[in-house]
C-alpha positions as CSV (number, residue, x, y, z in Angstrom):
1,M,-22.8,7.4,-4.9
2,R,-23.3,9.1,-1.6
3,S,-20.0,9.1,0.3
4,R,-19.9,7.8,3.8
5,L,-17.5,7.0,6.5
6,I,-18.1,4.4,9.2
7,T,-15.5,3.9,11.8
8,G,-14.7,0.6,13.3
9,L,-12.2,-0.5,15.9
10,S,-9.9,-3.5,15.9
11,T,-7.9,-5.0,18.8
12,M,-4.3,-6.1,18.6
13,L,-3.0,-9.6,18.8
14,V,0.7,-9.8,18.3
15,A,2.9,-12.9,18.5
16,A,5.5,-13.1,21.2
17,A,8.3,-13.4,18.8
18,T,7.2,-10.8,16.3
19,I,6.0,-7.3,15.9
20,S,3.2,-7.3,13.4
21,G,3.2,-5.4,11.7
22,C,-5.7,-1.7,-4.8
23,G,-6.5,-1.8,-8.3
24,S,-10.1,-2.7,-8.5
25,G,-12.1,-3.7,-11.5
26,A,-13.7,-1.3,-13.8
27,G,-16.9,0.1,-12.3
28,A,-15.5,-0.3,-8.8
29,G,-12.8,1.6,-7.0
30,D,-10.1,2.0,-9.7
31,A,-12.4,3.1,-12.5
32,A,-11.8,5.6,-15.2
33,T,-11.7,9.3,-14.3
34,T,-11.4,12.6,-16.1
35,T,-8.5,14.8,-16.7
36,P,-7.4,16.6,-13.5
37,S,-9.1,19.9,-12.9
38,A,-8.5,22.7,-10.5
39,S,-8.8,22.0,-6.9
40,T,-12.3,22.1,-5.4
41,S,-13.5,22.2,-1.9
42,S,-14.8,19.1,-0.3
43,S,-16.2,18.2,3.0
44,P,-14.7,15.3,4.9
45,P,-16.7,12.0,4.8
46,V,-19.7,11.8,7.0
47,G,-19.2,10.1,10.4
48,T,-18.6,10.7,14.1
49,P,-15.3,9.1,15.0
50,T,-14.5,9.3,18.7
51,S,-11.5,8.6,20.9
52,S,-13.6,7.5,23.8
53,T,-14.8,4.2,22.3
54,T,-12.8,1.3,23.6
55,T,-11.8,-1.9,21.9
56,A,-13.1,-5.3,22.8
57,S,-11.2,-7.0,25.6
58,I,-8.9,-9.6,24.2
59,T,-5.8,-10.8,26.0
60,P,-2.8,-10.6,23.6
61,T,-0.7,-13.7,23.1
62,G,2.5,-11.7,23.1
63,T,3.7,-8.2,23.9
64,A,1.3,-5.9,22.3
65,P,2.0,-2.2,22.0
66,S,-0.2,-0.1,24.3
67,A,-2.6,2.1,22.4
68,S,-2.8,4.5,25.3
69,A,1.0,5.0,25.2
70,S,0.9,6.5,21.7
71,T,0.9,10.3,21.4
72,P,-2.3,11.3,19.6
73,A,-2.1,13.1,16.3
74,P,-3.5,16.6,16.3
75,A,-7.2,16.6,15.2
76,T,-6.4,18.9,12.3
77,G,-3.4,19.3,10.0
78,S,-2.4,20.3,6.5
79,V,-0.2,19.3,3.6
80,S,1.4,21.3,0.8
81,V,3.4,20.4,-2.2
82,T,7.0,21.7,-1.9
83,R,8.4,20.7,-5.2
84,T,8.4,18.1,-8.0
85,L,11.2,15.6,-7.4
86,A,10.9,13.9,-10.8
87,Q,8.6,13.9,-13.8
88,G,8.0,12.1,-17.1
89,L,7.8,8.7,-15.4
90,N,5.7,5.7,-16.6
91,V,3.2,4.6,-13.9
92,P,5.5,4.9,-10.9
93,W,4.3,2.2,-8.6
94,G,6.7,1.0,-5.9
95,L,9.1,3.1,-3.9
96,A,12.1,2.1,-1.8
97,R,14.6,4.4,-0.1
98,T,18.3,3.8,0.5
99,S,20.3,5.1,3.5
100,S,22.4,7.2,1.2
101,G,19.5,9.3,0.0
102,D,18.4,7.6,-3.2
103,L,15.0,6.3,-4.2
104,F,14.3,3.2,-6.3
105,V,11.1,3.5,-8.3
106,T,9.4,0.8,-10.3
107,S,7.5,1.4,-13.6
108,R,4.5,-0.8,-13.8
109,D,4.1,-1.1,-17.6
110,T,7.7,-1.0,-18.7
111,G,9.2,-3.3,-16.1
112,R,12.0,-0.9,-15.5
113,I,13.5,0.4,-12.2
114,T,14.9,3.9,-11.9
115,L,17.2,5.4,-9.2
116,I,16.4,9.0,-8.3
117,N,18.5,11.1,-6.0
118,L,16.3,12.7,-3.3
119,S,18.3,15.9,-3.2
120,S,19.0,16.7,-6.8
121,G,16.3,14.7,-8.5
122,R,18.9,13.2,-10.8
123,S,17.6,10.0,-12.5
124,T,19.6,6.9,-13.4
125,A,18.4,3.8,-15.2
126,V,18.9,0.7,-13.0
127,G,17.6,-2.1,-15.2
128,S,14.6,-4.2,-16.0
129,V,12.8,-7.1,-14.4
130,S,12.3,-10.1,-16.6
131,Q,8.6,-10.7,-17.0
132,S,6.2,-11.8,-19.8
133,V,3.1,-9.6,-19.4
134,S,2.1,-6.4,-21.2
135,N,-0.2,-3.9,-19.6
136,V,0.3,-1.2,-22.3
137,D,-2.0,-3.1,-24.6
138,S,-4.4,-4.7,-22.1
139,G,-5.0,-1.7,-19.8
140,G,-4.7,-4.1,-16.9
141,E,-3.3,-3.5,-13.4
142,A,-0.6,-6.1,-13.5
143,G,3.1,-5.5,-14.2
144,L,6.1,-4.5,-12.1
145,L,4.6,-3.4,-8.8
146,G,6.1,-3.3,-5.4
147,I,9.8,-3.1,-4.4
148,A,11.6,-3.5,-1.1
149,L,15.2,-3.3,-0.1
150,S,16.9,-5.9,2.1
151,P,17.3,-4.7,5.7
152,R,21.0,-5.2,5.0
153,F,21.0,-3.6,1.6
154,D,24.1,-1.5,2.3
155,T,26.1,-4.7,2.5
156,D,24.3,-7.4,0.6
157,H,22.9,-5.1,-2.2
158,Q,19.7,-7.2,-2.5
159,L,16.3,-5.9,-3.5
160,F,13.0,-7.6,-3.9
161,V,10.2,-7.0,-6.4
162,Y,6.6,-8.1,-6.9
163,Y,5.8,-8.6,-10.6
164,S,3.4,-10.3,-13.0
165,T,3.9,-12.9,-15.6
166,A,1.3,-14.1,-18.1
167,S,0.1,-16.8,-15.6
168,D,0.8,-15.6,-12.1
169,N,2.3,-12.9,-9.8
170,R,5.7,-13.6,-8.3
171,I,8.2,-12.2,-5.8
172,A,11.9,-12.3,-6.8
173,R,15.2,-11.3,-5.3
174,L,17.8,-9.5,-7.4
175,S,21.3,-8.2,-6.8
176,Y,22.2,-4.5,-7.4
177,D,25.6,-3.4,-8.5
178,P,26.1,0.4,-8.2
179,T,29.3,0.2,-10.1
180,A,27.8,-1.3,-13.2
181,A,26.8,0.8,-16.3
182,A,23.5,2.6,-16.1
183,G,20.7,0.3,-17.2
184,H,22.7,-2.9,-16.4
185,R,22.9,-2.9,-12.6
186,L,20.5,-5.8,-11.9
187,S,21.5,-9.4,-12.0
188,G,20.7,-12.9,-10.5
189,Q,16.9,-12.6,-10.6
190,K,15.7,-15.5,-8.4
191,V,12.0,-16.2,-7.8
192,I,11.4,-16.8,-4.1
193,L,7.6,-17.1,-4.3
194,S,5.4,-17.9,-7.3
195,G,1.8,-18.9,-7.9
196,I,0.2,-15.8,-6.6
197,P,-3.1,-15.4,-8.6
198,H,-2.9,-13.0,-11.5
199,A,-5.7,-11.3,-13.5
200,V,-6.3,-8.1,-15.3
201,H,-7.6,-6.6,-12.0
202,H,-6.9,-7.2,-8.3
203,N,-3.2,-8.2,-8.2
204,G,-2.2,-6.6,-4.9
205,G,1.5,-6.0,-5.2
206,Q,2.8,-4.1,-2.2
207,L,6.1,-5.3,-0.7
208,A,7.7,-4.2,2.6
209,F,10.1,-5.4,5.3
210,G,8.4,-5.1,8.7
211,P,10.1,-4.0,11.9
212,D,10.6,-7.8,12.6
213,G,12.8,-8.1,9.6
214,M,10.3,-10.3,7.7
215,L,9.1,-9.6,4.2
216,Y,5.4,-8.8,3.8
217,A,3.4,-8.8,0.6
218,S,-0.2,-7.9,-0.3
219,T,-2.1,-9.9,-2.8
220,G,-5.5,-9.5,-4.5
221,D,-8.2,-11.9,-5.1
222,A,-7.6,-11.8,-8.9
223,S,-11.3,-11.1,-9.5
224,Q,-12.3,-14.4,-7.9
225,S,-13.6,-13.4,-4.5
226,A,-13.8,-16.9,-3.1
227,R,-10.0,-17.0,-3.0
228,A,-9.9,-14.5,-0.1
229,Q,-11.5,-16.9,2.3
230,D,-9.5,-20.0,1.2
231,R,-6.4,-20.0,3.4
232,S,-4.7,-22.5,1.0
233,D,-4.9,-19.9,-1.8
234,L,-2.4,-17.0,-2.0
235,G,-5.0,-14.6,-3.3
236,G,-6.7,-12.0,-1.2
237,K,-4.1,-12.1,1.6
238,I,-1.3,-10.4,3.4
239,L,1.7,-12.7,3.3
240,R,4.7,-12.9,5.7
241,M,7.9,-14.7,4.7
242,T,11.6,-14.9,5.1
243,A,14.0,-13.5,2.5
244,D,14.0,-16.9,0.8
245,G,10.2,-16.9,0.4
246,K,9.6,-19.4,3.2
247,P,6.9,-19.2,5.9
248,A,8.3,-17.0,8.7
249,S,8.5,-18.3,12.3
250,G,5.4,-17.3,14.3
251,N,3.0,-17.2,11.3
252,P,-0.6,-18.1,12.4
253,F,-1.1,-21.1,10.1
254,A,1.4,-23.9,10.2
255,G,3.6,-24.1,7.0
256,S,1.9,-21.1,5.4
257,V,3.0,-17.7,4.4
258,V,-0.5,-16.3,5.1
259,W,-0.5,-13.6,7.8
260,S,-4.1,-12.3,7.4
261,Y,-6.9,-13.1,4.9
262,G,-10.3,-12.1,3.7
263,H,-8.9,-9.2,1.6
264,R,-10.1,-8.0,-1.8
265,N,-7.1,-6.0,-2.9
266,V,-4.6,-4.5,-0.6
267,Q,-2.1,-2.0,-2.1
268,G,-0.8,0.0,0.9
269,L,1.2,-1.3,3.9
270,A,2.7,0.7,6.7
271,W,3.8,0.4,10.4
272,D,3.3,3.0,13.1
273,S,5.8,3.9,15.8
274,K,4.4,1.2,18.1
275,G,4.8,-1.6,15.5
276,R,1.1,-1.8,14.5
277,M,0.6,-2.7,10.8
278,W,-1.9,-0.8,8.7
279,A,-3.3,-1.5,5.2
280,S,-5.5,0.2,2.7
281,E,-7.9,-1.9,0.7
282,F,-10.1,-1.5,-2.4
283,G,-13.7,-2.3,-1.9
284,D,-16.2,-3.2,-4.5
285,K,-19.2,-0.8,-4.7
286,A,-19.9,-0.1,-1.0
287,A,-16.7,0.7,0.9
288,D,-13.0,1.2,0.6
289,E,-11.1,0.5,3.9
290,L,-8.3,1.3,6.2
291,N,-7.5,-1.7,8.3
292,L,-5.4,-2.4,11.4
293,I,-3.8,-5.7,10.5
294,V,-3.6,-8.4,13.2
295,K,-2.0,-11.8,12.9
296,G,-4.4,-14.5,11.7
297,R,-7.4,-12.2,11.4
298,N,-10.2,-12.6,8.8
299,Y,-11.1,-9.2,7.2
300,G,-14.4,-10.4,5.8
301,W,-14.2,-10.2,2.0
302,P,-16.4,-11.3,0.1
303,D,-18.8,-12.0,2.9
304,E,-18.6,-8.5,4.3
305,E,-17.5,-5.2,2.7
306,G,-16.7,-2.5,5.2
307,K,-18.1,-2.6,8.7
308,G,-20.5,-5.5,9.2
309,S,-22.2,-7.7,11.8
310,G,-20.7,-11.0,10.9
311,S,-19.1,-13.0,13.6
312,G,-15.4,-13.7,13.3
313,Y,-14.6,-10.8,10.9
314,T,-12.5,-7.8,11.7
315,D,-14.0,-4.4,10.9
316,P,-12.0,-1.6,9.3
317,I,-10.9,1.4,11.4
318,A,-12.4,3.7,8.7
319,Q,-14.2,3.3,5.4
320,W,-15.2,5.5,2.5
321,G,-17.5,5.4,-0.5
322,T,-15.6,4.1,-3.5
323,E,-16.4,7.1,-5.6
324,E,-14.2,9.4,-3.5
325,D,-11.4,7.0,-2.7
326,S,-9.9,3.9,-4.4
327,P,-7.0,3.8,-1.9
328,S,-3.5,2.9,-2.9
329,G,-0.3,3.6,-1.0
330,I,-0.2,4.7,2.6
331,A,2.5,6.2,4.9
332,I,2.5,7.3,8.5
333,A,3.8,10.7,9.5
334,G,3.1,12.9,12.5
335,G,0.8,10.2,14.0
336,S,-1.5,10.2,11.0
337,V,-2.0,7.8,8.2
338,W,-1.6,9.5,4.8
339,M,-3.5,7.6,2.1
340,A,-3.4,8.2,-1.6
341,A,-6.6,7.9,-3.6
342,L,-6.7,7.0,-7.3
343,K,-10.3,7.6,-8.4
344,G,-10.8,10.2,-5.6
345,Q,-7.7,12.1,-6.8
346,R,-6.8,13.2,-3.3
347,L,-4.6,12.6,-0.3
348,W,-6.4,11.6,2.9
349,R,-5.1,12.6,6.4
350,I,-6.4,10.1,9.0
351,P,-5.3,11.2,12.5
352,L,-4.9,8.4,15.1
353,E,-4.4,7.9,18.8
354,G,-3.2,4.3,19.0
355,D,-5.8,2.3,17.1
356,K,-8.5,4.9,17.2
357,L,-9.5,7.9,15.1
358,V,-9.2,11.2,16.9
359,A,-11.1,13.2,14.2
360,Q,-12.7,12.8,10.8
361,P,-10.3,12.1,8.0
362,A,-9.6,15.2,5.9
363,A,-8.9,15.3,2.1
364,F,-6.2,17.4,0.5
365,L,-4.9,18.1,-3.0
366,I,-8.3,17.3,-4.4
367,E,-8.1,17.0,-8.2
368,K,-5.0,19.1,-8.3
369,Y,-2.6,16.4,-9.5
370,G,-4.9,13.7,-10.7
371,R,-4.7,10.1,-9.5
372,L,-2.3,9.6,-6.6
373,R,-0.8,6.1,-6.1
374,S,2.2,5.7,-3.8
375,V,3.1,7.6,-0.6
376,M,6.3,7.4,1.4
377,A,7.3,9.2,4.6
378,L,10.8,10.6,4.6
379,D,10.3,11.9,8.2
380,D,7.5,13.1,10.4
381,H,7.1,16.2,8.3
382,T,7.9,15.1,4.7
383,L,6.2,12.8,2.3
384,L,6.7,11.7,-1.2
385,A,3.6,11.0,-3.4
386,T,3.4,9.7,-7.0
387,T,0.8,10.5,-9.6
388,S,-0.7,7.7,-11.7
389,N,-2.0,9.5,-14.7
390,T,-0.2,7.4,-17.4
391,D,-1.9,4.2,-16.2
392,G,-4.6,4.2,-18.9
393,R,-7.4,5.4,-16.7
394,Q,-7.3,9.1,-17.8
395,T,-5.5,11.5,-20.1
396,P,-2.0,12.4,-18.7
397,G,-1.2,16.0,-18.1
398,S,2.0,17.9,-18.8
399,G,4.9,16.3,-16.8
400,D,3.0,13.2,-15.9
401,D,3.8,11.0,-14.1
402,R,5.5,12.8,-11.3
403,I,6.9,12.3,-7.8
404,L,5.9,15.2,-5.5
405,V,7.6,16.3,-2.3
406,L,5.1,17.3,0.4
407,T,5.4,19.1,3.7
408,V,2.9,17.9,6.3
409,R,1.9,19.8,9.5
């Protein structure tokens, strides 16, 4: 498929009381790939992003961050792998960092959580999440996915996970006891939200606490595209809730946890320094997307994929051909969005000035480490990235799966 990039611009609409903040089916974004090969050169996607184009004029309902106040990212940059933090992991999916320098890592197919020290790389078994689904046999994309730590984790020791059962996807809260024996540090698993649609493909799964202290979750359409436009359905949405799984104050639709809709399968969430929420999304056959998420907006799926002309839909900031992308996790460092690609086997750098692209996205690490799934920013110059070569989509290499430490400039 001929790759292409079309840029679109969104405006912001943030509630006065809040700061708002893939797998895809076989044959689409998250399709099978070959064993990683040596890095090859690649041109950035075709397009002419510009910083002079302005957004549509919409009066915010609350205090919106000013795009012009943001320091623009440099038009060019680079990334290099500094070291391997951990290896021999099974489909590392979700990452959550503690204030003491440890990293919680979920394993999609085993349901286990591991704690890794960011300095030494020492690994400790934490425990398992109770679920009743097997992906090892089915080759599906469900399992133990996202993880988020309570904003008061240092005192309340609570963590949250997004996981699959045989009938749905759920979000649960657990207690973590650092003094308990290795492998037995989790207890009190309590489901706070259930009934999220589940299928072999398109399960979403990202979890993150936003700068407003609310819990956000991304869901997929569970391979039934009509779910994304049905605001009474939890599929194909970004959700916003309290730590008890209840609709958060200021949500756009009364009595609902839905924050935005019209999504196919969102697997990456991140906030920039001005509180803007960004999300990566799997397309079908035409376009994978990077979106600026605004409260209550409709992002078009399945009526539109990528930039379109339909009234009432919000266009992506950038889009790619699905052959070179299949976006998963994202992180923001140095003013750029760093986006992992599964099928594309690369890491994208997407430089921003506010909500605009300042240059064409550039691809790094092309085919060097295989499929890349999760990205986390430790600071403005350091990222973590996980490989995803044991997920059944290609033959794992020696040491897979790994967590890589990257330096960005």
